[in-house]
N, C-alpha and C positions, 0 to 999 in steps of 0.2 A: 445529547440524547440520540443523535444519529451521526451519519458520516458527514464529513466536511463538504462544502460546495464543490461540485465536480469541475475539474479544470483540464481533463485529458480524456481521450477515448478509453484508456485503460481503466480509470476509476469509474467511468460510466458502465463498463462491462461488469466490474466488481460490484457496483451498487445494484445493478439488475440481478446479479446472482444472489446477493444478500437478500433483497426483497423477495425473490423467488423462493429462496430457502426458508424464509420466515413464513411464507404462505404454506409450504409443505409441512413445516414444523407445527404450525397452528392446526392444520387439518389432522395431523397425527394425534396431537394433544387432545383435541375435541373428541376424536373417535375413541381414544383410550379412556377419556373421562366418562363418556356416555356408557361405555362397556362396564366401567367400575360402578357407576351409579346403578346400572341394570342388575349387576351382581348383588349389590347391597339391598336392592328392593325385592328381588326375587331370586334367591340363591338356587332354589331347586330347578327353575327353568334354565338358568345359565349353566348349571352342572350338566344338564342333558345336552345343551347346545354345544358345549366344549367337547363332548364325546362324539359328535357327528362328523362324518367325513367332509361334508360341505364346508363347515366353518374351519376345519383344519386346513383344507386346500386354500381357502380364501386368505387365511393368515399367512400362508406361505407365498402366495402369488403377489399379494399387495406390496410387500417389501421389495420384491424384485423390480416392480414397476417404479417404485419410489427411487430406488438406486439408479435406474436407467434415466429417470428425469433429472436427477442431480448430476449424473456422470457427463452427459453431453455438453452442457454449458461450462462445466468445470474444465473439461478437456480443451475447449476453445480458449478459455482464459489462460491455461497453462501454455498453449501454443503461442499466444500473443506475448506472454511474459518472456519466453525463451528465444523468440526470433527478433533480432535487432532491426530487420526491415531496411537495410541500406541506410544507415544513419548519415545525416548531413554534418553533424558536429560531434566530436568525441571529447569528453571531459574526463580526465583521470582524477579520481578522488582518493585522497590518502587520509586515513584516520589516525590521529595522535591523541595522547592524553594531555590536554583535552581541547583539541581544536581540529579543524579540517584544513587540508591543503588541496588546491585545485590546479590542474594543468590542462590548458586547452591544447590538445595534441595537434590540431590542424593549423595552429598559428605559432610563430616564432617568438620565444621568450615571453609567453603569456601565462604566467603562473603566480599564485599568491596564496597566502595563508588567511584563514577566516577565523577570527577570535570573537567570542562573545563581548558585547559592549558592556563596560562597567555601568553599574546602576546610576552613578552620578552623571553619566553622559547621555542617558536616554532622554529623548525629546518627548513632548506631551503626546504626540500621535504615534509613538513607537511602542512596541510590545516588550514588556519586561521578560527577561530570560530568553528572548527569541531574536533580538537584534544583534547583528554582527558588524564588524568594521568593514569587511569586504564581502559582498554578496555575489552569488552566481548570476551572471547575465546571460540570457538565452533568447533567441528569436522565436516569435510565435509561429505555430504551424510548421515546425521543422522537427524531424526525427533527431532526438538527442540520445547519444549512447553514453552511459556512465560506466566507467571501469573503476572498480573499487578494490582497495586493499588497505591494510593497516600496518603500522610499524611496531606496535607494542602488544596490545591486547585486541580482542574481538570487539569491534564497533558495529553499528547498524545504521546505514544511511537511509533515512525514512522521511518521506514527504507525503502525508496523507492525502492532500488535495489532488495530487498527481497519481496516486495509486502506486507509489514506488516504495519498496522496502527491501534492502539487500544488505547482507552481512559483509563487513570488511574484516578479512581474516589475514593475520600475518603470514607472509610467505605464499599467498595464493591470490590470484586475480579473479574477481567475480564481475559480471557485467549485467546490465539491464538497460532498457531504453524506454522512452516515453515521448509523447507529443503534447505540448501545452497548446490548447485550442482557444485560449482567451488570455488577454494581457492581465497583469496584476502582480502582486507580491504574495508569495506562498512560503509558509514556514514549516519546518520540520525539526526533529531532534533525534539524537542517537537513541535507538530503542533497545540497546543492549546495556546491561549494567556493567560499565567499563571501568569503574573505580569510584573513588570518593567524590570526584567532581563530575560525575556522570551527567548531572542536570545542566552543566555549563558548556555543552557542546552542541549548540543549535545549528540549524541550516536555514538559509534564506535565499530564495530564488526570485529574481525579477524577470518577468516575461515582457519583452518589448517588441516593437515592430522590427522588421528586417532592416529598414533604413536606419533606425536608431542603433541597432546592433552593429551595423557597419561603422557608424560614427564612433561607437564605443571602442570597437576594435582598433580603429585608426588612432 
């Protein structure tokens, strides 16, 4: 019914913009609804009002203010999305049909493939169609840069709880970044229709403390 629980400053900004936009949309809907009811109840009065210069000016100025209210927070979010802000860790993500490959560029020989777990291997506390054999491990409160590409068709690396969604395009590198501000396990899926097994290409991220991350690296 709503967005997932927020786990990064980016999704917090997106959630605020979502709620803010809903308020504006509600205001516009109510205003237009009242005007329609007023027309239905008294057509003659509204016909005269629509011909007046005041109402014409008002209906022109109001949308301008609405667009300005929406533009400023959206430009802020676009800036956050495009700026990597000196990332601490870079992970290269490669989309295949139908699995992901990950390379930790800052470390030597740290790369692996991530396949969906077969249904007969899923444990009781694990999520069906979301569990993988090798998940991404990242430290909490560190800027993570994701460099994404694909080897065959267009994929989309998407983790809703972190506010991340970026296309993996063959022959092209895209990048995005995020900070996970709480520990936990976060799931995502390819959001591009990439073939017959499109639903079998999940993403799993485990956010742990920096000490545990160093142990995992070692």
